VEXDRENSE-688214 format. One record per residue (C-alpha): y, x, z. Coordinates in nm, 4 decimals. Layout:
# VEXDRENSE-688214
[node [Y, X, Z]]
...
# end
This chain:
# VEXDRENSE-688214
[node [-0.0002, -2.0444, -1.0984]]
[node [-0.2799, -1.8484, -0.9251]]
[node [-0.3381, -1.4796, -0.8618]]
[node [-0.6344, -1.4979, -1.0985]]
[node [-0.3986, -1.5865, -1.3830]]
[node [-0.1493, -1.3155, -1.2832]]
[node [-0.4216, -1.0492, -1.2958]]
[node [-0.5783, -1.1579, -1.6238]]
[node [-0.6478, -0.8402, -1.8264]]
[node [-0.5237, -0.6052, -1.5509]]
[node [-0.7175, -0.3087, -1.4148]]
[node [-0.4753, -0.2063, -1.1382]]
[node [-0.3015, -0.4371, -0.8887]]
[node [-0.0507, -0.2694, -0.6539]]
[node [0.0417, -0.4857, -0.3538]]
[node [0.3786, -0.3812, -0.2117]]
[node [0.5707, -0.5289, 0.0779]]
[node [0.7245, -0.4849, 0.4193]]
[node [0.5111, -0.4152, 0.7244]]
[node [0.3850, -0.7100, 0.9238]]
[node [0.3810, -0.9664, 0.6403]]
[node [0.0030, -0.9784, 0.5923]]
[node [-0.0056, -0.7310, 0.3029]]
[node [-0.3392, -0.5743, 0.3975]]
[node [-0.5194, -0.9053, 0.4396]]
[node [-0.3573, -1.0366, 0.1209]]
[node [-0.4837, -0.7303, -0.0690]]
[node [-0.8330, -0.7919, 0.0654]]
[node [-0.8189, -1.1630, -0.0221]]
[node [-0.7018, -1.0813, -0.3753]]
[node [-0.9850, -0.8307, -0.4208]]
[node [-1.2382, -1.0758, -0.2805]]
[node [-1.1129, -1.3559, -0.5029]]
[node [-1.1365, -1.1445, -0.8174]]
[node [-1.4852, -1.0269, -0.7177]]
[node [-1.5853, -1.3910, -0.6660]]
[node [-1.4811, -1.4454, -1.0282]]
[node [-1.7456, -1.1948, -1.1376]]
[node [-1.5576, -0.8644, -1.1442]]
[node [-1.6519, -0.5364, -0.9789]]
[node [-1.3475, -0.4753, -0.7562]]
[node [-1.2400, -0.2002, -0.5155]]
[node [-0.9612, -0.2435, -0.2598]]
[node [-0.7887, 0.0706, -0.1257]]
[node [-0.5841, 0.0638, 0.1934]]
[node [-0.3976, 0.3060, 0.4185]]
[node [-0.3886, 0.0558, 0.7051]]
[node [-0.4116, 0.2602, 1.0283]]
[node [-0.5098, -0.0468, 1.2324]]
[node [-0.8351, -0.0809, 1.0334]]
[node [-0.7815, -0.4537, 0.9864]]
[node [-0.9401, -0.4385, 0.6431]]
[node [-1.2722, -0.3038, 0.7708]]
[node [-1.2800, -0.5640, 1.0462]]
[node [-1.2001, -0.8501, 0.8081]]
[node [-1.4754, -0.7461, 0.5687]]
[node [-1.7324, -0.6971, 0.8429]]
[node [-1.7577, -0.3210, 0.7883]]
[node [-1.7923, -0.0883, 1.0898]]
[node [-1.5483, 0.1615, 0.9392]]
[node [-1.3910, 0.2794, 0.6161]]
[node [-1.3354, 0.6330, 0.4895]]
[node [-1.2194, 0.8207, 0.1810]]
[node [-1.5122, 0.6942, -0.0246]]
[node [-1.5704, 0.3343, -0.1296]]
[node [-1.8219, 0.1197, 0.0577]]
[node [-1.9673, -0.2033, -0.0761]]
[node [-1.9322, -0.5208, 0.1248]]
[node [-2.2832, -0.6617, 0.1614]]
[node [-2.3300, -0.9738, -0.0585]]
[node [-2.4988, -1.1572, 0.2297]]
[node [-2.1703, -1.1401, 0.4226]]
[node [-2.0191, -1.3819, 0.1725]]
[node [-2.3210, -1.6113, 0.1762]]
[node [-2.2885, -1.6301, 0.5555]]
[node [-1.9306, -1.7500, 0.5072]]
[node [-2.0480, -2.0096, 0.2546]]
[node [-1.9008, -1.8315, -0.0499]]
[node [-2.0518, -1.7624, -0.3897]]
[node [-1.9938, -1.4002, -0.4949]]
[node [-2.0524, -1.3455, -0.8673]]
[node [-1.9291, -0.9848, -0.8713]]
[node [-1.9066, -0.6894, -0.6287]]
[node [-1.6480, -0.6030, -0.3652]]
[node [-1.5961, -0.2436, -0.2508]]
[node [-1.3423, -0.1065, -0.0021]]
[node [-1.2056, 0.2257, 0.1248]]
[node [-0.9341, 0.3482, 0.3596]]
[node [-0.7352, 0.6415, 0.2262]]
[node [-0.7539, 0.9735, 0.4091]]
[node [-0.4397, 1.1432, 0.2752]]
[node [-0.5351, 1.4851, 0.4143]]
[node [-0.8813, 1.4711, 0.2564]]
[node [-0.7331, 1.3608, -0.0763]]
[node [-0.4908, 1.6571, -0.0650]]
[node [-0.7896, 1.8864, -0.0081]]
[node [-0.9659, 1.7334, -0.3081]]
[node [-0.6596, 1.8058, -0.5236]]
[node [-0.6716, 2.1711, -0.4179]]
[node [-1.0467, 2.1919, -0.4792]]
[node [-1.0009, 2.0433, -0.8253]]
[node [-0.7289, 2.2857, -0.9350]]
[node [-0.8285, 2.6115, -0.7643]]
[node [-0.9419, 2.8755, -1.0130]]
[node [-1.2219, 2.9977, -0.7858]]
[node [-1.3671, 2.9571, -0.4359]]
[node [-1.1605, 3.2407, -0.2939]]
[node [-0.8324, 3.0801, -0.4027]]
[node [-0.9491, 2.7398, -0.2794]]
[node [-1.0409, 2.8718, 0.0653]]
[node [-0.7192, 3.0747, 0.0899]]
[node [-0.5112, 2.7601, 0.0484]]
[node [-0.7267, 2.5225, 0.2557]]
[node [-0.7374, 2.7645, 0.5505]]
[node [-0.3680, 2.8539, 0.5337]]
[node [-0.1588, 2.7208, 0.8238]]
[node [0.1362, 2.6432, 0.5963]]
[node [-0.0809, 2.4282, 0.3712]]
[node [-0.2375, 2.2491, 0.6665]]
[node [0.1059, 2.1484, 0.7930]]
[node [0.2469, 2.0632, 0.4508]]
[node [-0.0490, 1.8441, 0.3555]]
[node [0.0250, 1.6286, 0.6594]]
[node [0.4040, 1.6395, 0.6661]]
[node [0.5452, 1.6555, 0.3114]]
[node [0.7700, 1.3514, 0.2569]]
[node [0.5887, 1.0982, 0.0430]]
[node [0.2548, 1.2775, 0.0849]]
[node [0.0660, 0.9648, 0.1913]]
[node [0.2311, 0.7608, -0.0819]]
[node [0.1460, 1.0157, -0.3497]]
[node [-0.2101, 1.0558, -0.2299]]
[node [-0.2586, 0.6785, -0.2448]]
[node [-0.1634, 0.6878, -0.6133]]
[node [-0.3658, 1.0072, -0.6679]]
[node [-0.6798, 0.8422, -0.5309]]
[node [-0.6088, 0.5322, -0.7364]]
[node [-0.5706, 0.7505, -1.0471]]
[node [-0.8966, 0.9336, -0.9755]]
[node [-1.1015, 0.6164, -0.9351]]
[node [-0.9269, 0.4509, -1.2310]]
[node [-1.0360, 0.7283, -1.4672]]
[node [-1.3917, 0.7229, -1.3365]]
[node [-1.4034, 0.3755, -1.4962]]
[node [-1.6496, 0.2333, -1.2431]]
[node [-1.4504, -0.0816, -1.1564]]
[node [-1.3052, -0.3728, -1.3454]]
[node [-1.0116, -0.3949, -1.1043]]
[node [-0.8534, -0.1748, -0.8378]]
[node [-0.6322, -0.3300, -0.5682]]
[node [-0.4035, -0.0907, -0.3762]]
[node [-0.2527, -0.1846, -0.0396]]
[node [0.0607, 0.0308, -0.0257]]
[node [0.2782, 0.1595, 0.2593]]
[node [0.5590, -0.0765, 0.3718]]
[node [0.8558, -0.1033, 0.1355]]
[node [1.0742, 0.0899, 0.3807]]
[node [0.8978, 0.3750, 0.1984]]
[node [0.9570, 0.2171, -0.1444]]
[node [1.1483, 0.5139, -0.2807]]
[node [0.8845, 0.7568, -0.1528]]
[node [0.6072, 0.5505, -0.3124]]
[node [0.7698, 0.5025, -0.6524]]
[node [0.9083, 0.8559, -0.6718]]
[node [0.6219, 1.0416, -0.5017]]
[node [0.4617, 1.1740, -0.8237]]
[node [0.7950, 1.3084, -0.9504]]
[node [0.8749, 1.4589, -0.6109]]
[node [0.5416, 1.6417, -0.5932]]
[node [0.5833, 1.7590, -0.9505]]
[node [0.9213, 1.9097, -0.8611]]
[node [0.7789, 2.0713, -0.5469]]
[node [0.4989, 2.2527, -0.7290]]
[node [0.7125, 2.3376, -1.0328]]
[node [0.6520, 2.7063, -1.1048]]
[node [1.0263, 2.7760, -1.1315]]
[node [1.0732, 2.6510, -0.7740]]
[node [0.7844, 2.8546, -0.6432]]
[node [0.9082, 3.1668, -0.8194]]
[node [1.1560, 3.2303, -0.5353]]
[node [0.8659, 3.2793, -0.2967]]
[node [0.6378, 3.4551, -0.5412]]
[node [0.8828, 3.7489, -0.5656]]
[node [0.9484, 3.8499, -0.2034]]
[node [1.0635, 4.1946, -0.3030]]
[node [1.3700, 4.0589, -0.4819]]
[node [1.4855, 3.6971, -0.4890]]
[node [1.2511, 3.5653, -0.2214]]
[node [1.3756, 3.7931, 0.0527]]
[node [1.7359, 3.7057, -0.0333]]
[node [1.6506, 3.3381, 0.0110]]
[node [1.4898, 3.4060, 0.3484]]
[node [1.7693, 3.6373, 0.4600]]
[node [1.7874, 3.9027, 0.7328]]
[node [1.8483, 3.6520, 1.0108]]
[node [1.5409, 3.4533, 0.9192]]
[node [1.3359, 3.7696, 0.8953]]
[node [1.4365, 3.8607, 1.2512]]
[node [1.3342, 3.5129, 1.3713]]
[node [0.9952, 3.5498, 1.2005]]
[node [0.9467, 3.8877, 1.3743]]
[node [1.0256, 3.7398, 1.7173]]
[node [0.7886, 3.4463, 1.6512]]
[node [0.5117, 3.6882, 1.5596]]
[node [0.5544, 3.8831, 1.8849]]
[node [0.5700, 3.5697, 2.1019]]
[node [0.3063, 3.3517, 1.9313]]
[node [0.0932, 3.6009, 1.7449]]
[node [0.1519, 3.4015, 1.4250]]
[node [0.2832, 3.5925, 1.1252]]
[node [0.4655, 3.3015, 0.9627]]
[node [0.6196, 3.5164, 0.6888]]
[node [0.2751, 3.6452, 0.5935]]
[node [0.1362, 3.2903, 0.5945]]
[node [0.4193, 3.1751, 0.3693]]
[node [0.3682, 3.4608, 0.1278]]
[node [-0.0086, 3.4111, 0.1104]]
[node [0.0262, 3.0365, 0.0678]]
[node [0.2692, 3.0528, -0.2217]]
[node [0.0782, 3.3370, -0.3888]]
[node [-0.2442, 3.1335, -0.3815]]
[node [-0.0812, 2.7980, -0.4512]]
[node [0.1242, 2.9340, -0.7394]]
[node [-0.1837, 2.9862, -0.9557]]
[node [-0.2631, 2.6147, -0.9508]]
[node [0.0956, 2.4825, -0.9497]]
[node [0.1101, 2.4098, -1.3227]]
[node [-0.2145, 2.2111, -1.3155]]
[node [-0.1086, 2.0076, -1.0134]]
[node [0.2347, 1.9422, -1.1634]]
[node [0.0825, 1.8159, -1.4869]]
[node [-0.1582, 1.5985, -1.2901]]
[node [0.1312, 1.4499, -1.0895]]
[node [0.3061, 1.3497, -1.4116]]
[node [-0.0099, 1.1755, -1.5370]]
[node [-0.0540, 1.0040, -1.1994]]
[node [0.3029, 0.8737, -1.2194]]
[node [0.2366, 0.7338, -1.5663]]
[node [-0.0373, 0.5104, -1.4209]]
[node [0.2286, 0.3027, -1.2421]]
[node [0.3844, 0.2001, -1.5729]]
[node [0.0741, 0.1283, -1.7788]]
[node [0.0257, -0.2122, -1.9384]]
[node [-0.2946, -0.2782, -1.7427]]
[node [-0.1128, -0.2138, -1.4119]]
[node [0.0887, -0.4768, -1.2264]]
[node [0.2855, -0.4924, -0.9010]]
[node [0.2573, -0.7943, -0.6715]]
[node [0.5253, -0.8279, -0.4033]]
[node [0.3931, -0.9523, -0.0686]]
[node [0.6492, -1.0793, 0.1809]]
[node [0.7260, -1.3416, 0.4435]]
[node [1.0197, -1.5877, 0.4576]]
[node [1.1985, -1.3788, 0.7221]]
[node [1.5409, -1.2474, 0.6227]]
[node [1.4590, -0.8749, 0.6559]]
[node [1.1329, -0.9112, 0.4622]]
[node [1.3066, -1.1059, 0.1839]]
[node [1.5834, -0.8426, 0.1706]]
[node [1.3242, -0.5695, 0.1246]]
[node [1.1345, -0.7712, -0.1353]]
[node [1.4534, -0.8215, -0.3381]]
[node [1.5369, -0.4511, -0.3057]]
[node [1.1908, -0.3487, -0.4221]]
[node [1.1929, -0.5953, -0.7138]]
[node [1.5203, -0.4437, -0.8321]]
[node [1.3754, -0.0937, -0.8056]]
[node [1.0801, -0.2003, -1.0216]]
[node [1.3220, -0.3519, -1.2728]]
[node [1.5377, -0.0379, -1.2804]]
[node [1.2331, 0.1784, -1.3468]]
[node [1.0847, -0.0722, -1.5924]]
[node [0.7604, -0.0959, -1.4007]]
[node [0.5297, -0.3949, -1.4601]]
[node [0.5764, -0.6888, -1.2248]]
[node [0.3313, -0.9767, -1.1872]]
[node [0.4894, -1.1996, -0.9234]]
[node [0.5577, -1.2526, -0.5532]]
[node [0.3448, -1.3890, -0.2690]]
[node [0.5264, -1.5319, 0.0325]]
[node [0.2988, -1.5545, 0.3372]]
[node [0.3308, -1.7570, 0.6592]]
[node [0.5629, -2.0258, 0.5271]]
[node [0.6303, -2.3089, 0.7712]]
[node [0.5915, -2.6423, 0.5995]]
[node [0.7921, -2.9462, 0.7102]]
[node [0.9952, -3.2428, 0.5908]]
[node [1.3361, -3.1793, 0.4384]]
[node [1.4727, -3.5047, 0.5816]]
[node [1.6764, -3.4814, 0.9056]]
[node [1.5888, -3.8363, 1.0163]]
[node [1.5768, -3.8705, 1.3967]]
[node [1.2180, -3.9620, 1.4944]]
[node [1.2605, -3.9422, 1.8730]]
[node [1.2811, -4.3201, 1.9240]]
[node [0.9661, -4.3804, 1.7217]]
[node [0.7764, -4.1087, 1.9087]]
[node [0.8881, -4.2369, 2.2492]]
[node [0.7773, -4.5867, 2.1547]]
[node [0.4415, -4.4545, 2.0411]]
[node [0.3716, -4.1931, 2.3124]]
[node [0.5914, -4.2933, 2.6008]]
[node [0.9311, -4.1554, 2.7013]]
[node [0.8268, -3.8226, 2.8590]]
[node [0.5615, -3.7153, 2.6067]]
[node [0.7581, -3.8618, 2.3178]]
[node [1.0605, -3.6425, 2.3983]]
[node [0.8465, -3.3289, 2.4173]]
[node [0.6807, -3.4030, 2.0839]]
[node [1.0205, -3.4829, 1.9291]]
[node [1.1642, -3.1466, 2.0459]]
[node [0.8601, -2.9657, 1.9057]]
[node [0.8973, -3.1550, 1.5794]]
[node [1.2641, -3.0566, 1.5546]]
[node [1.1832, -2.6909, 1.6234]]
[node [0.9217, -2.6957, 1.3493]]
[node [1.1617, -2.8672, 1.1090]]
[node [1.4241, -2.5980, 1.1731]]
[node [1.1650, -2.3246, 1.1077]]
[node [1.0636, -2.4956, 0.7839]]
[node [1.4286, -2.5208, 0.6769]]
[node [1.4809, -2.1507, 0.7548]]
[node [1.1730, -2.0573, 0.5516]]
[node [1.2828, -2.2713, 0.2556]]
[node [1.6121, -2.0820, 0.2581]]
[node [1.4339, -1.7456, 0.2476]]
[node [1.1932, -1.8543, -0.0254]]
[node [1.4860, -1.9996, -0.2203]]
[node [1.6730, -1.6657, -0.2090]]
[node [1.3689, -1.4857, -0.3499]]
[node [1.3148, -1.7526, -0.6170]]
[node [1.6737, -1.7119, -0.7358]]
[node [1.6188, -1.3351, -0.7610]]
[node [1.2947, -1.3788, -0.9556]]
[node [1.4237, -1.6451, -1.1920]]
[node [1.1276, -1.7616, -1.3987]]
[node [0.8908, -1.4998, -1.2563]]
[node [0.5914, -1.6389, -1.0616]]
[node [0.6011, -1.7017, -0.6870]]
[node [0.3068, -1.8186, -0.4758]]
[node [0.3822, -1.9618, -0.1295]]
[node [0.1067, -1.9454, 0.1346]]
[node [0.1548, -2.1665, 0.4424]]
[node [0.1252, -2.0359, 0.7966]]
[node [-0.2474, -2.0494, 0.8771]]
[node [-0.3772, -2.1896, 1.2035]]
[node [-0.5455, -1.8595, 1.2979]]
[node [-0.5046, -1.4893, 1.2216]]
[node [-0.7245, -1.3555, 0.9432]]
[node [-0.9954, -1.1450, 1.1072]]
[node [-1.3117, -1.2115, 0.9046]]
[node [-1.4393, -1.3127, 0.5602]]
[node [-1.3961, -1.6810, 0.6450]]
[node [-1.0279, -1.6166, 0.7147]]
[node [-0.9919, -1.4210, 0.3909]]
[node [-1.1515, -1.7134, 0.2064]]
[node [-0.8997, -1.9551, 0.3594]]
[node [-0.6131, -1.7289, 0.2513]]
[node [-0.7766, -1.6881, -0.0890]]
[node [-0.7873, -2.0634, -0.1435]]
[node [-0.4068, -2.0650, -0.1546]]
[node [-0.3826, -1.7484, -0.3639]]
[node [-0.6387, -1.8693, -0.6173]]
[node [-0.5463, -2.2384, -0.6147]]
[node [-0.8790, -2.3504, -0.4691]]
[node [-1.0983, -2.1512, -0.7075]]
[node [-1.3332, -2.0188, -0.4365]]
[node [-1.6780, -2.1692, -0.4849]]
[node [-1.8661, -2.2868, -0.1771]]
[node [-2.2411, -2.2215, -0.1768]]
# end
């Protein structure tokens, strides 16, 4: 089984997994492999370390897609039949674009964008980055400019935030929720209370910031676009469950990573979201036999060197046994669902050549050398 087969007929591939398991580079290798097959592919990441840009030979990535120059692949000895594009999500900028899209006029737009409450909320609302990743994916999906979109998601410690982000935002902007703040003369002031009002007054005198005024102005301006944003959030959430969408779990054989992968797979199953398969990176390969080879190595290399090599061999065999246990746990959870194991590579992936080496395992040797 190869990733190419798993993504046959799909337009959206969502790569989910724990941090530190090679998810970003795997997303890039998947996108590159599908582009090599002749598709026009875009890979979206939120990776703060900018590994994706470095691996693809791009100086930087922003909130708009950039094409990877075809000659970069030729330099690495690869035939590229399609196009590969990449971007790194700017959650704050994507929030701003949502406001610009739904504001009734320029005055309302500017009132929200310049409001201190909005500026803090757009950076701090729980699940904001996760939702904005899906929002950007949704936007590009409906522009219909790509055959396939590959999304590199936040680590699965944020699994609930990612899967529930559209619903959470929809609840937040629900007009019934905002109504408390849109009626300060009656209900709203009761919610705030006299004690809070006193605190706001003291803050205004000390800092010069009228927080109560900012809150009122924000919710008055935001309320006009709440219905539109709420409806959009529902449509964005629907993208996760479409038939042309699939989730690929990316993990490593380590116990914690496998635990998170199993947890996330169960969440997908509970929510009936489409699942394509799992990719287990950095698997140590070694013999299953526990035959003692120290005598043979000492005879071949001498006593001192032979013992050192034998100890190293035993350490590697134990690592391989540990990894087989982890992969076995995940296989039992998946049942008949696909699993692709990628061995531990000799070097870290830091360029297109490294992505091609990773891609050879993901695509079962499909990459074509020029």
